[in-house]
py3Dmol code that shows the C-alpha trace and the ligand (Angstrom):
import py3Dmol

protein = """\
ATOM      1  CA  MET A   1     -32.116 -45.282  71.177  1.00  0.00           C
ATOM      2  CA  LYS A   2     -35.051 -43.129  70.112  1.00  0.00           C
ATOM      3  CA  LEU A   3     -33.847 -42.913  66.552  1.00  0.00           C
ATOM      4  CA  ARG A   4     -33.750 -46.662  66.110  1.00  0.00           C
ATOM      5  CA  PRO A   5     -37.249 -47.326  64.742  1.00  0.00           C
ATOM      6  CA  LEU A   6     -36.885 -44.463  62.292  1.00  0.00           C
ATOM      7  CA  THR A   7     -33.495 -45.719  61.095  1.00  0.00           C
ATOM      8  CA  ALA A   8     -34.939 -49.203  60.678  1.00  0.00           C
ATOM      9  CA  LEU A   9     -37.856 -47.782  58.730  1.00  0.00           C
ATOM     10  CA  ALA A  10     -35.557 -45.765  56.479  1.00  0.00           C
ATOM     11  CA  LEU A  11     -33.378 -48.797  55.954  1.00  0.00           C
ATOM     12  CA  SER A  12     -36.253 -51.091  55.068  1.00  0.00           C
ATOM     13  CA  PHE A  13     -37.623 -48.423  52.739  1.00  0.00           C
ATOM     14  CA  ALA A  14     -34.234 -48.198  51.057  1.00  0.00           C
ATOM     15  CA  LEU A  15     -34.144 -51.981  50.656  1.00  0.00           C
ATOM     16  CA  VAL A  16     -37.633 -52.114  49.190  1.00  0.00           C
ATOM     17  CA  ALA A  17     -36.757 -49.257  46.846  1.00  0.00           C
ATOM     18  CA  THR A  18     -33.625 -51.048  45.633  1.00  0.00           C
ATOM     19  CA  ALA A  19     -35.469 -54.306  45.122  1.00  0.00           C
ATOM     20  CA  PHE A  20     -38.239 -52.513  43.252  1.00  0.00           C
ATOM     21  CA  ALA A  21     -35.804 -50.668  41.010  1.00  0.00           C
ATOM     22  CA  SER A  22     -33.893 -53.829  40.221  1.00  0.00           C
ATOM     23  CA  LYS A  23     -37.105 -55.693  39.427  1.00  0.00           C
ATOM     24  CA  GLU A  24     -38.233 -53.083  36.942  1.00  0.00           C
ATOM     25  CA  LYS A  25     -34.834 -52.885  35.285  1.00  0.00           C
ATOM     26  CA  PRO A  26     -33.046 -56.101  36.101  1.00  0.00           C
ATOM     27  CA  VAL A  27     -29.340 -56.575  35.577  1.00  0.00           C
ATOM     28  CA  ILE A  28     -28.390 -59.880  33.969  1.00  0.00           C
ATOM     29  CA  GLY A  29     -24.894 -61.359  34.212  1.00  0.00           C
ATOM     30  CA  LEU A  30     -24.045 -63.398  31.112  1.00  0.00           C
ATOM     31  CA  SER A  31     -20.969 -65.593  31.541  1.00  0.00           C
ATOM     32  CA  LEU A  32     -19.713 -67.247  28.361  1.00  0.00           C
ATOM     33  CA  ASP A  33     -17.087 -69.965  28.107  1.00  0.00           C
ATOM     34  CA  THR A  34     -15.734 -68.590  24.856  1.00  0.00           C
ATOM     35  CA  LEU A  35     -16.463 -66.471  21.817  1.00  0.00           C
ATOM     36  CA  LYS A  36     -14.215 -68.657  19.631  1.00  0.00           C
ATOM     37  CA  GLU A  37     -16.988 -70.340  17.678  1.00  0.00           C
ATOM     38  CA  GLU A  38     -19.026 -67.953  15.565  1.00  0.00           C
ATOM     39  CA  ARG A  39     -22.263 -69.078  17.207  1.00  0.00           C
ATOM     40  CA  TRP A  40     -21.480 -67.634  20.658  1.00  0.00           C
ATOM     41  CA  GLN A  41     -21.096 -64.109  19.274  1.00  0.00           C
ATOM     42  CA  ARG A  42     -24.544 -64.459  17.791  1.00  0.00           C
ATOM     43  CA  ASP A  43     -25.911 -65.895  21.055  1.00  0.00           C
ATOM     44  CA  ARG A  44     -24.437 -62.956  22.969  1.00  0.00           C
ATOM     45  CA  ASP A  45     -25.753 -60.303  20.577  1.00  0.00           C
ATOM     46  CA  THR A  46     -29.241 -61.779  20.226  1.00  0.00           C
ATOM     47  CA  PHE A  47     -29.558 -62.384  23.966  1.00  0.00           C
ATOM     48  CA  THR A  48     -28.414 -58.866  24.839  1.00  0.00           C
ATOM     49  CA  ALA A  49     -30.721 -57.214  22.304  1.00  0.00           C
ATOM     50  CA  ALA A  50     -33.721 -59.271  23.470  1.00  0.00           C
ATOM     51  CA  ALA A  51     -33.001 -58.592  27.154  1.00  0.00           C
ATOM     52  CA  GLU A  52     -32.586 -54.852  26.555  1.00  0.00           C
ATOM     53  CA  LYS A  53     -35.907 -54.806  24.730  1.00  0.00           C
ATOM     54  CA  LEU A  54     -37.431 -56.212  27.904  1.00  0.00           C
ATOM     55  CA  GLY A  55     -35.893 -53.383  29.948  1.00  0.00           C
ATOM     56  CA  ALA A  56     -32.904 -55.307  31.317  1.00  0.00           C
ATOM     57  CA  THR A  57     -29.200 -54.517  31.259  1.00  0.00           C
ATOM     58  CA  VAL A  58     -26.713 -57.269  30.409  1.00  0.00           C
ATOM     59  CA  ILE A  59     -23.134 -57.507  31.659  1.00  0.00           C
ATOM     60  CA  VAL A  60     -21.173 -59.972  29.505  1.00  0.00           C
ATOM     61  CA  GLN A  61     -18.014 -61.869  30.475  1.00  0.00           C
ATOM     62  CA  SER A  62     -16.157 -64.416  28.346  1.00  0.00           C
ATOM     63  CA  ALA A  63     -13.606 -66.770  29.913  1.00  0.00           C
ATOM     64  CA  ASN A  64     -11.534 -67.948  26.929  1.00  0.00           C
ATOM     65  CA  SER A  65     -12.029 -71.650  27.834  1.00  0.00           C
ATOM     66  CA  ASP A  66     -10.453 -71.189  31.258  1.00  0.00           C
ATOM     67  CA  ASP A  67     -12.289 -72.661  34.260  1.00  0.00           C
ATOM     68  CA  THR A  68     -10.551 -70.544  36.892  1.00  0.00           C
ATOM     69  CA  ARG A  69     -11.262 -67.421  34.908  1.00  0.00           C
ATOM     70  CA  GLN A  70     -14.916 -68.337  34.391  1.00  0.00           C
ATOM     71  CA  VAL A  71     -15.480 -69.017  38.099  1.00  0.00           C
ATOM     72  CA  ARG A  72     -13.849 -65.626  38.788  1.00  0.00           C
ATOM     73  CA  ASP A  73     -16.083 -63.995  36.134  1.00  0.00           C
ATOM     74  CA  VAL A  74     -19.205 -65.373  37.807  1.00  0.00           C
ATOM     75  CA  GLU A  75     -18.000 -64.328  41.246  1.00  0.00           C
ATOM     76  CA  SER A  76     -17.359 -60.804  40.001  1.00  0.00           C
ATOM     77  CA  LEU A  77     -20.853 -60.678  38.470  1.00  0.00           C
ATOM     78  CA  ILE A  78     -22.244 -61.776  41.844  1.00  0.00           C
ATOM     79  CA  SER A  79     -20.341 -59.039  43.653  1.00  0.00           C
ATOM     80  CA  ARG A  80     -21.620 -56.488  41.139  1.00  0.00           C
ATOM     81  CA  GLY A  81     -25.093 -57.402  42.373  1.00  0.00           C
ATOM     82  CA  VAL A  82     -26.663 -58.878  39.235  1.00  0.00           C
ATOM     83  CA  ASP A  83     -30.255 -60.072  39.630  1.00  0.00           C
ATOM     84  CA  VAL A  84     -29.828 -63.277  37.646  1.00  0.00           C
ATOM     85  CA  LEU A  85     -26.966 -65.228  36.079  1.00  0.00           C
ATOM     86  CA  VAL A  86     -27.028 -66.864  32.651  1.00  0.00           C
ATOM     87  CA  ILE A  87     -24.059 -69.198  32.227  1.00  0.00           C
ATOM     88  CA  VAL A  88     -22.586 -71.169  29.328  1.00  0.00           C
ATOM     89  CA  PRO A  89     -20.087 -73.253  31.292  1.00  0.00           C
ATOM     90  CA  HIS A  90     -16.736 -74.261  29.868  1.00  0.00           C
ATOM     91  CA  ASN A  91     -16.773 -77.147  32.298  1.00  0.00           C
ATOM     92  CA  GLY A  92     -20.163 -78.351  33.465  1.00  0.00           C
ATOM     93  CA  GLU A  93     -18.678 -79.919  36.615  1.00  0.00           C
ATOM     94  CA  ALA A  94     -16.292 -77.130  37.665  1.00  0.00           C
ATOM     95  CA  MET A  95     -18.987 -74.451  37.383  1.00  0.00           C
ATOM     96  CA  GLY A  96     -20.809 -75.964  40.391  1.00  0.00           C
ATOM     97  CA  ARG A  97     -18.500 -73.964  42.668  1.00  0.00           C
ATOM     98  CA  ALA A  98     -19.618 -70.627  41.245  1.00  0.00           C
ATOM     99  CA  VAL A  99     -23.269 -71.692  41.420  1.00  0.00           C
ATOM    100  CA  LYS A 100     -22.767 -72.305  45.138  1.00  0.00           C
ATOM    101  CA  SER A 101     -21.671 -68.666  45.581  1.00  0.00           C
ATOM    102  CA  ALA A 102     -24.686 -67.521  43.551  1.00  0.00           C
ATOM    103  CA  THR A 103     -27.054 -69.609  45.667  1.00  0.00           C
ATOM    104  CA  GLU A 104     -25.564 -68.110  48.854  1.00  0.00           C
ATOM    105  CA  ALA A 105     -26.160 -64.641  47.392  1.00  0.00           C
ATOM    106  CA  LYS A 106     -29.716 -65.717  46.432  1.00  0.00           C
ATOM    107  CA  ILE A 107     -29.060 -65.073  42.741  1.00  0.00           C
ATOM    108  CA  PRO A 108     -30.893 -67.459  40.410  1.00  0.00           C
ATOM    109  CA  VAL A 109     -28.838 -69.293  37.766  1.00  0.00           C
ATOM    110  CA  ILE A 110     -29.858 -70.306  34.257  1.00  0.00           C
ATOM    111  CA  ALA A 111     -27.633 -72.765  32.368  1.00  0.00           C
ATOM    112  CA  TYR A 112     -27.600 -71.726  28.711  1.00  0.00           C
ATOM    113  CA  ASP A 113     -27.009 -74.357  26.011  1.00  0.00           C
ATOM    114  CA  ARG A 114     -24.677 -76.440  28.237  1.00  0.00           C
ATOM    115  CA  LEU A 115     -25.729 -78.093  31.462  1.00  0.00           C
ATOM    116  CA  ILE A 116     -24.111 -77.276  34.821  1.00  0.00           C
ATOM    117  CA  LYS A 117     -23.871 -80.523  36.781  1.00  0.00           C
ATOM    118  CA  ASN A 118     -24.407 -81.323  40.465  1.00  0.00           C
ATOM    119  CA  ALA A 119     -25.504 -77.822  41.425  1.00  0.00           C
ATOM    120  CA  PRO A 120     -28.898 -76.345  42.297  1.00  0.00           C
ATOM    121  CA  ILE A 121     -29.476 -74.312  39.125  1.00  0.00           C
ATOM    122  CA  ASP A 122     -32.921 -72.857  38.392  1.00  0.00           C
ATOM    123  CA  TYR A 123     -33.338 -73.491  34.655  1.00  0.00           C
ATOM    124  CA  TYR A 124     -31.645 -75.233  31.749  1.00  0.00           C
ATOM    125  CA  LEU A 125     -32.353 -73.913  28.244  1.00  0.00           C
ATOM    126  CA  SER A 126     -30.833 -75.691  25.290  1.00  0.00           C
ATOM    127  CA  PHE A 127     -31.458 -77.619  22.106  1.00  0.00           C
ATOM    128  CA  ASP A 128     -32.318 -81.274  21.916  1.00  0.00           C
ATOM    129  CA  ASN A 129     -28.686 -82.334  22.024  1.00  0.00           C
ATOM    130  CA  VAL A 130     -29.249 -86.083  21.750  1.00  0.00           C
ATOM    131  CA  LYS A 131     -31.260 -85.386  18.594  1.00  0.00           C
ATOM    132  CA  VAL A 132     -28.285 -83.423  17.226  1.00  0.00           C
ATOM    133  CA  GLY A 133     -26.103 -86.529  17.511  1.00  0.00           C
ATOM    134  CA  GLU A 134     -28.798 -88.775  16.079  1.00  0.00           C
ATOM    135  CA  ALA A 135     -29.294 -86.478  13.092  1.00  0.00           C
ATOM    136  CA  GLN A 136     -25.539 -86.361  12.377  1.00  0.00           C
ATOM    137  CA  ALA A 137     -25.181 -90.156  12.450  1.00  0.00           C
ATOM    138  CA  ALA A 138     -28.454 -90.832  10.612  1.00  0.00           C
ATOM    139  CA  TYR A 139     -27.399 -88.531   7.783  1.00  0.00           C
ATOM    140  CA  ALA A 140     -24.159 -90.460   7.303  1.00  0.00           C
ATOM    141  CA  VAL A 141     -25.752 -93.892   7.724  1.00  0.00           C
ATOM    142  CA  ALA A 142     -28.308 -93.179   4.981  1.00  0.00           C
ATOM    143  CA  ARG A 143     -25.363 -92.643   2.614  1.00  0.00           C
ATOM    144  CA  PHE A 144     -23.117 -95.551   3.634  1.00  0.00           C
ATOM    145  CA  PRO A 145     -22.140 -98.106   0.989  1.00  0.00           C
ATOM    146  CA  GLN A 146     -24.571-101.020   0.949  1.00  0.00           C
ATOM    147  CA  ASP A 147     -22.237-103.694  -0.420  1.00  0.00           C
ATOM    148  CA  ARG A 148     -19.590-103.606   2.330  1.00  0.00           C
ATOM    149  CA  LYS A 149     -18.780-102.482   5.830  1.00  0.00           C
ATOM    150  CA  ALA A 150     -18.645 -98.674   6.181  1.00  0.00           C
ATOM    151  CA  ARG A 151     -15.352 -97.331   7.555  1.00  0.00           C
ATOM    152  CA  ILE A 152     -15.717 -94.270   9.753  1.00  0.00           C
ATOM    153  CA  VAL A 153     -13.832 -91.892  12.051  1.00  0.00           C
ATOM    154  CA  ARG A 154     -15.571 -90.295  15.024  1.00  0.00           C
ATOM    155  CA  ILE A 155     -14.505 -86.882  16.363  1.00  0.00           C
ATOM    156  CA  TYR A 156     -16.215 -86.008  19.623  1.00  0.00           C
ATOM    157  CA  GLY A 157     -16.293 -82.566  21.211  1.00  0.00           C
ATOM    158  CA  ALA A 158     -14.712 -81.244  24.408  1.00  0.00           C
ATOM    159  CA  PRO A 159     -14.763 -83.829  27.198  1.00  0.00           C
ATOM    160  CA  THR A 160     -15.522 -80.998  29.668  1.00  0.00           C
ATOM    161  CA  ASP A 161     -18.772 -80.118  27.849  1.00  0.00           C
ATOM    162  CA  ASN A 162     -21.843 -82.141  28.781  1.00  0.00           C
ATOM    163  CA  ASN A 163     -23.269 -81.439  25.323  1.00  0.00           C
ATOM    164  CA  ALA A 164     -20.368 -83.294  23.721  1.00  0.00           C
ATOM    165  CA  LYS A 165     -21.437 -86.389  25.668  1.00  0.00           C
ATOM    166  CA  MET A 166     -25.045 -85.948  24.574  1.00  0.00           C
ATOM    167  CA  PHE A 167     -24.028 -85.582  20.917  1.00  0.00           C
ATOM    168  CA  LYS A 168     -22.030 -88.815  21.258  1.00  0.00           C
ATOM    169  CA  GLN A 169     -24.969 -90.508  22.953  1.00  0.00           C
ATOM    170  CA  GLY A 170     -27.231 -89.535  20.044  1.00  0.00           C
ATOM    171  CA  GLN A 171     -24.662 -90.793  17.526  1.00  0.00           C
ATOM    172  CA  ASP A 172     -24.330 -94.022  19.537  1.00  0.00           C
ATOM    173  CA  ASN A 173     -28.105 -94.552  19.386  1.00  0.00           C
ATOM    174  CA  ILE A 174     -27.815 -94.842  15.611  1.00  0.00           C
ATOM    175  CA  LEU A 175     -24.322 -96.329  15.207  1.00  0.00           C
ATOM    176  CA  LEU A 176     -23.979 -98.936  17.959  1.00  0.00           C
ATOM    177  CA  PRO A 177     -26.572-101.373  16.528  1.00  0.00           C
ATOM    178  CA  LEU A 178     -24.839-101.139  13.124  1.00  0.00           C
ATOM    179  CA  ILE A 179     -21.408-101.626  14.673  1.00  0.00           C
ATOM    180  CA  ALA A 180     -22.727-104.676  16.559  1.00  0.00           C
ATOM    181  CA  ALA A 181     -24.209-106.030  13.310  1.00  0.00           C
ATOM    182  CA  GLY A 182     -20.817-105.694  11.604  1.00  0.00           C
ATOM    183  CA  LYS A 183     -22.057-103.084   9.133  1.00  0.00           C
ATOM    184  CA  VAL A 184     -19.923-100.236  10.424  1.00  0.00           C
ATOM    185  CA  GLU A 185     -16.312-100.159  11.572  1.00  0.00           C
ATOM    186  CA  VAL A 186     -14.967 -97.302  13.665  1.00  0.00           C
ATOM    187  CA  LEU A 187     -11.340 -96.928  12.563  1.00  0.00           C
ATOM    188  CA  HIS A 188     -10.469 -94.187  14.983  1.00  0.00           C
ATOM    189  CA  GLU A 189     -12.227 -92.044  17.585  1.00  0.00           C
ATOM    190  CA  ASP A 190     -11.167 -89.297  19.977  1.00  0.00           C
ATOM    191  CA  TRP A 191     -12.302 -86.232  21.901  1.00  0.00           C
ATOM    192  CA  ALA A 192     -11.271 -82.768  20.653  1.00  0.00           C
ATOM    193  CA  GLN A 193     -10.108 -80.820  23.699  1.00  0.00           C
ATOM    194  CA  ASP A 194     -11.892 -77.430  23.943  1.00  0.00           C
ATOM    195  CA  TRP A 195     -13.579 -78.118  20.589  1.00  0.00           C
ATOM    196  CA  LYS A 196     -10.471 -76.758  18.853  1.00  0.00           C
ATOM    197  CA  PRO A 197     -10.348 -77.176  15.058  1.00  0.00           C
ATOM    198  CA  GLU A 198      -6.631 -77.978  15.299  1.00  0.00           C
ATOM    199  CA  ASN A 199      -7.503 -80.903  17.571  1.00  0.00           C
ATOM    200  CA  GLY A 200     -10.029 -82.093  14.981  1.00  0.00           C
ATOM    201  CA  LYS A 201      -7.221 -81.933  12.428  1.00  0.00           C
ATOM    202  CA  LYS A 202      -4.824 -83.868  14.695  1.00  0.00           C
ATOM    203  CA  ILE A 203      -7.405 -86.614  15.246  1.00  0.00           C
ATOM    204  CA  MET A 204      -8.008 -86.853  11.506  1.00  0.00           C
ATOM    205  CA  ASN A 205      -4.279 -86.952  10.766  1.00  0.00           C
ATOM    206  CA  ALA A 206      -3.817 -89.755  13.312  1.00  0.00           C
ATOM    207  CA  ALA A 207      -6.675 -91.707  11.677  1.00  0.00           C
ATOM    208  CA  LEU A 208      -5.209 -91.305   8.188  1.00  0.00           C
ATOM    209  CA  THR A 209      -1.705 -92.249   9.343  1.00  0.00           C
ATOM    210  CA  LYS A 210      -2.918 -95.385  11.113  1.00  0.00           C
ATOM    211  CA  HIS A 211      -5.620 -96.597   8.751  1.00  0.00           C
ATOM    212  CA  GLY A 212      -4.860 -95.183   5.324  1.00  0.00           C
ATOM    213  CA  ARG A 213      -7.122 -93.457   2.861  1.00  0.00           C
ATOM    214  CA  SER A 214      -9.948 -95.951   2.582  1.00  0.00           C
ATOM    215  CA  LEU A 215     -12.604 -94.134   4.535  1.00  0.00           C
ATOM    216  CA  ASP A 216     -16.331 -93.417   4.067  1.00  0.00           C
ATOM    217  CA  ALA A 217     -17.276 -90.858   6.688  1.00  0.00           C
ATOM    218  CA  VAL A 218     -16.098 -88.609   9.495  1.00  0.00           C
ATOM    219  CA  ILE A 219     -18.715 -88.004  12.165  1.00  0.00           C
ATOM    220  CA  ALA A 220     -17.445 -84.660  13.458  1.00  0.00           C
ATOM    221  CA  SER A 221     -19.539 -83.237  16.283  1.00  0.00           C
ATOM    222  CA  ASN A 222     -19.423 -79.586  15.220  1.00  0.00           C
ATOM    223  CA  ASP A 223     -18.363 -77.361  12.344  1.00  0.00           C
ATOM    224  CA  GLY A 224     -15.131 -76.236  13.991  1.00  0.00           C
ATOM    225  CA  THR A 225     -13.783 -79.768  14.365  1.00  0.00           C
ATOM    226  CA  ALA A 226     -15.210 -80.675  10.937  1.00  0.00           C
ATOM    227  CA  GLY A 227     -13.179 -77.790   9.502  1.00  0.00           C
ATOM    228  CA  GLY A 228     -10.021 -79.180  11.090  1.00  0.00           C
ATOM    229  CA  ALA A 229     -10.749 -82.681   9.769  1.00  0.00           C
ATOM    230  CA  ILE A 230     -11.443 -81.317   6.283  1.00  0.00           C
ATOM    231  CA  GLN A 231      -8.089 -79.534   6.291  1.00  0.00           C
ATOM    232  CA  ALA A 232      -6.383 -82.866   6.998  1.00  0.00           C
ATOM    233  CA  LEU A 233      -8.478 -84.554   4.280  1.00  0.00           C
ATOM    234  CA  THR A 234      -7.586 -81.754   1.838  1.00  0.00           C
ATOM    235  CA  GLU A 235      -3.877 -82.275   2.464  1.00  0.00           C
ATOM    236  CA  ASP A 236      -4.390 -85.946   1.527  1.00  0.00           C
ATOM    237  CA  GLY A 237      -6.485 -85.146  -1.539  1.00  0.00           C
ATOM    238  CA  LEU A 238      -9.568 -86.672   0.088  1.00  0.00           C
ATOM    239  CA  ALA A 239     -11.753 -83.613   0.695  1.00  0.00           C
ATOM    240  CA  GLY A 240     -15.130 -84.062  -0.978  1.00  0.00           C
ATOM    241  CA  LYS A 241     -14.568 -87.821  -1.258  1.00  0.00           C
ATOM    242  CA  VAL A 242     -15.342 -88.543   2.394  1.00  0.00           C
ATOM    243  CA  LEU A 243     -18.655 -87.585   3.973  1.00  0.00           C
ATOM    244  CA  VAL A 244     -18.115 -85.154   6.875  1.00  0.00           C
ATOM    245  CA  THR A 245     -20.828 -84.070   9.331  1.00  0.00           C
ATOM    246  CA  GLY A 246     -20.920 -80.923  11.456  1.00  0.00           C
ATOM    247  CA  GLN A 247     -23.045 -78.668  13.619  1.00  0.00           C
ATOM    248  CA  ASP A 248     -23.788 -74.929  14.081  1.00  0.00           C
ATOM    249  CA  ALA A 249     -24.245 -73.770  10.475  1.00  0.00           C
ATOM    250  CA  ASP A 250     -21.069 -71.661  10.764  1.00  0.00           C
ATOM    251  CA  LEU A 251     -20.575 -69.482   7.696  1.00  0.00           C
ATOM    252  CA  ALA A 252     -17.410 -71.384   6.696  1.00  0.00           C
ATOM    253  CA  ALA A 253     -19.239 -74.703   7.083  1.00  0.00           C
ATOM    254  CA  CYS A 254     -22.146 -73.557   4.901  1.00  0.00           C
ATOM    255  CA  GLN A 255     -19.610 -72.495   2.274  1.00  0.00           C
ATOM    256  CA  ARG A 256     -17.956 -75.912   2.484  1.00  0.00           C
ATOM    257  CA  ILE A 257     -21.354 -77.573   2.054  1.00  0.00           C
ATOM    258  CA  LEU A 258     -21.927 -75.612  -1.154  1.00  0.00           C
ATOM    259  CA  ARG A 259     -18.398 -76.466  -2.330  1.00  0.00           C
ATOM    260  CA  GLY A 260     -18.931 -80.127  -1.465  1.00  0.00           C
ATOM    261  CA  THR A 261     -16.169 -80.673   1.104  1.00  0.00           C
ATOM    262  CA  GLN A 262     -18.613 -80.953   4.032  1.00  0.00           C
ATOM    263  CA  ALA A 263     -21.839 -82.915   3.634  1.00  0.00           C
ATOM    264  CA  MET A 264     -24.090 -81.496   6.320  1.00  0.00           C
ATOM    265  CA  THR A 265     -24.433 -79.370   9.412  1.00  0.00           C
ATOM    266  CA  ILE A 266     -27.015 -79.025  12.142  1.00  0.00           C
ATOM    267  CA  TYR A 267     -28.772 -75.687  12.074  1.00  0.00           C
ATOM    268  CA  LYS A 268     -29.733 -74.500  15.534  1.00  0.00           C
ATOM    269  CA  PRO A 269     -32.033 -71.468  15.386  1.00  0.00           C
ATOM    270  CA  LEU A 270     -30.084 -69.503  17.988  1.00  0.00           C
ATOM    271  CA  LYS A 271     -32.533 -66.628  17.826  1.00  0.00           C
ATOM    272  CA  ASN A 272     -35.201 -68.843  19.395  1.00  0.00           C
ATOM    273  CA  LEU A 273     -32.944 -69.960  22.233  1.00  0.00           C
ATOM    274  CA  ALA A 274     -31.418 -66.555  22.965  1.00  0.00           C
ATOM    275  CA  THR A 275     -34.783 -64.760  22.891  1.00  0.00           C
ATOM    276  CA  LEU A 276     -36.357 -67.390  25.125  1.00  0.00           C
ATOM    277  CA  ALA A 277     -33.428 -67.195  27.546  1.00  0.00           C
ATOM    278  CA  ALA A 278     -33.713 -63.403  27.755  1.00  0.00           C
ATOM    279  CA  ARG A 279     -37.411 -63.699  28.591  1.00  0.00           C
ATOM    280  CA  VAL A 280     -36.842 -66.412  31.200  1.00  0.00           C
ATOM    281  CA  ALA A 281     -33.958 -64.433  32.759  1.00  0.00           C
ATOM    282  CA  VAL A 282     -36.040 -61.262  33.059  1.00  0.00           C
ATOM    283  CA  ASP A 283     -39.007 -63.188  34.501  1.00  0.00           C
ATOM    284  CA  VAL A 284     -36.822 -64.993  37.013  1.00  0.00           C
ATOM    285  CA  ALA A 285     -35.194 -61.687  38.024  1.00  0.00           C
ATOM    286  CA  LYS A 286     -38.680 -60.350  38.704  1.00  0.00           C
ATOM    287  CA  GLY A 287     -39.354 -63.278  41.007  1.00  0.00           C
ATOM    288  CA  GLN A 288     -41.625 -65.131  38.592  1.00  0.00           C
ATOM    289  CA  LYS A 289     -41.411 -68.832  37.755  1.00  0.00           C
ATOM    290  CA  PRO A 290     -41.667 -69.145  33.961  1.00  0.00           C
ATOM    291  CA  ALA A 291     -43.109 -72.448  32.764  1.00  0.00           C
ATOM    292  CA  ALA A 292     -40.682 -75.139  31.605  1.00  0.00           C
ATOM    293  CA  THR A 293     -41.589 -77.899  29.163  1.00  0.00           C
ATOM    294  CA  GLY A 294     -39.649 -80.641  30.928  1.00  0.00           C
ATOM    295  CA  THR A 295     -36.967 -81.433  33.465  1.00  0.00           C
ATOM    296  CA  LEU A 296     -33.435 -82.784  33.306  1.00  0.00           C
ATOM    297  CA  ASP A 297     -31.674 -84.373  36.258  1.00  0.00           C
ATOM    298  CA  ASN A 298     -28.283 -82.665  36.687  1.00  0.00           C
ATOM    299  CA  GLY A 299     -27.236 -84.755  39.667  1.00  0.00           C
ATOM    300  CA  ALA A 300     -28.452 -82.215  42.227  1.00  0.00           C
ATOM    301  CA  LYS A 301     -32.093 -81.803  41.196  1.00  0.00           C
ATOM    302  CA  LYS A 302     -34.566 -82.166  38.399  1.00  0.00           C
ATOM    303  CA  VAL A 303     -33.901 -78.884  36.616  1.00  0.00           C
ATOM    304  CA  PRO A 304     -36.852 -77.194  34.850  1.00  0.00           C
ATOM    305  CA  SER A 305     -35.805 -77.233  31.201  1.00  0.00           C
ATOM    306  CA  ILE A 306     -36.815 -76.116  27.734  1.00  0.00           C
ATOM    307  CA  PHE A 307     -35.327 -77.655  24.579  1.00  0.00           C
ATOM    308  CA  GLU A 308     -35.508 -76.034  21.168  1.00  0.00           C
ATOM    309  CA  GLN A 309     -35.626 -78.081  17.970  1.00  0.00           C
ATOM    310  CA  VAL A 310     -32.756 -78.453  15.485  1.00  0.00           C
ATOM    311  CA  ILE A 311     -32.708 -78.895  11.697  1.00  0.00           C
ATOM    312  CA  SER A 312     -30.420 -81.120   9.642  1.00  0.00           C
ATOM    313  CA  VAL A 313     -29.030 -79.093   6.727  1.00  0.00           C
ATOM    314  CA  ASP A 314     -27.224 -80.049   3.525  1.00  0.00           C
ATOM    315  CA  LYS A 315     -26.857 -78.616   0.010  1.00  0.00           C
ATOM    316  CA  GLU A 316     -30.508 -79.428  -0.746  1.00  0.00           C
ATOM    317  CA  ASN A 317     -32.153 -77.383   2.004  1.00  0.00           C
ATOM    318  CA  LEU A 318     -29.523 -74.767   2.877  1.00  0.00           C
ATOM    319  CA  GLN A 319     -31.496 -72.022   1.105  1.00  0.00           C
ATOM    320  CA  SER A 320     -34.868 -72.961   2.584  1.00  0.00           C
ATOM    321  CA  THR A 321     -33.516 -73.054   6.157  1.00  0.00           C
ATOM    322  CA  VAL A 322     -30.360 -71.088   6.984  1.00  0.00           C
ATOM    323  CA  VAL A 323     -30.804 -68.477   4.236  1.00  0.00           C
ATOM    324  CA  ALA A 324     -34.606 -68.207   4.495  1.00  0.00           C
ATOM    325  CA  ASP A 325     -34.206 -67.594   8.239  1.00  0.00           C
ATOM    326  CA  ALA A 326     -31.639 -64.834   7.499  1.00  0.00           C
ATOM    327  CA  PHE A 327     -29.079 -66.735   9.587  1.00  0.00           C
ATOM    328  CA  HIS A 328     -26.702 -66.159   6.661  1.00  0.00           C
ATOM    329  CA  LYS A 329     -27.174 -64.006   3.589  1.00  0.00           C
ATOM    330  CA  ALA A 330     -27.157 -65.860   0.270  1.00  0.00           C
ATOM    331  CA  ALA A 331     -24.482 -63.438  -0.980  1.00  0.00           C
ATOM    332  CA  ASP A 332     -22.134 -64.352   1.908  1.00  0.00           C
ATOM    333  CA  LEU A 333     -22.293 -68.049   1.097  1.00  0.00           C
ATOM    334  CA  LYS A 334     -20.554 -67.760  -2.245  1.00  0.00           C
TER     335      LYS A 334
END
"""
ligand_1 = """\
12
LIG
C -21.406 -77.016 22.309
C -22.489 -76.343 21.537
C -22.209 -76.452 20.085
C -20.763 -76.093 19.728
C -19.742 -76.429 20.800
C -18.459 -75.633 20.699
O -21.691 -77.030 23.666
O -23.745 -76.915 21.809
O -23.154 -75.679 19.371
O -20.646 -74.816 19.287
O -20.217 -76.318 22.087
O -18.575 -74.348 21.206
"""
view = py3Dmol.view(width=600, height=400)
view.addModel(protein, "pdb")
view.setStyle({"model": 0}, {"cartoon": {"style": "trace"}})
view.addModel(ligand_1, "xyz")
view.setStyle({"model": 1}, {"stick": {}})
view.zoomTo()
view.show()
């Protein structure tokens, strides 16, 4: 009985000490959907380097596009006692379950690049994804034939990724009025499961089989699916004759732009996003509330959000953007 107050004191001291130590050197759990697209490797490396510079440690998990595995990844990060979670969800709806466990463990959650829906997350950091879609469609529209209806194919991203819906929404903002006015005809459209290039190729093959070779543009939502579509176009001798859009400034896509088989990509300065996310994660782990520039309703709350700007890139400005920023070396583009 007599020892009780002392034990309580020791215990509370231990707790304070742990909290203090973790605040000075926070541990961040980074859960990625995939490392398949080149960009995510860069996101991971830039984020980790920036967080370490700020005194944090980062534990990285990648789920290979598997929802069950990603929920398990997040739960294991929670049980390892991370101070904050940064998540790129494979499935923005399914990830709500893991956020619930994080909330119960009082671990703040930051959604990185892709939104987590219907769950009480703390921050959402991304690019202006509707603008991405608008820029893709606007680029194509500016180059459509003026004397007849333009014939296009639309390849959307993964239906499980909220971004894919926002890219489509941006494209719709530009295309729907033209479709309604009879200036554009969508020959074929489909969603590429898990953003896989081979699904982009399948969609393109289906379009060519059904509608023949008379085609003006393929609005592909990212470089991976654009690559798949361009393979199908190549097999039909159409590569370079049909305008193809993309996104991410993947090395292969930049090479295709220089070769003329892909018209454009969207360059997202990942360094800005990853560095910002590292700073926000460390601040949140230290119990601070970093300022957001806006909010986005994810179905559960208005999530404090920050959106970075994107740049439309083609042959004309590839050097002054992607190369000048050292995103790719000029020598690697050849
Ligand atoms: C999106 C992301 C894109 C693209 C795609 C496939 O969510 O915003 O940059 O890479 O996923 O991973």
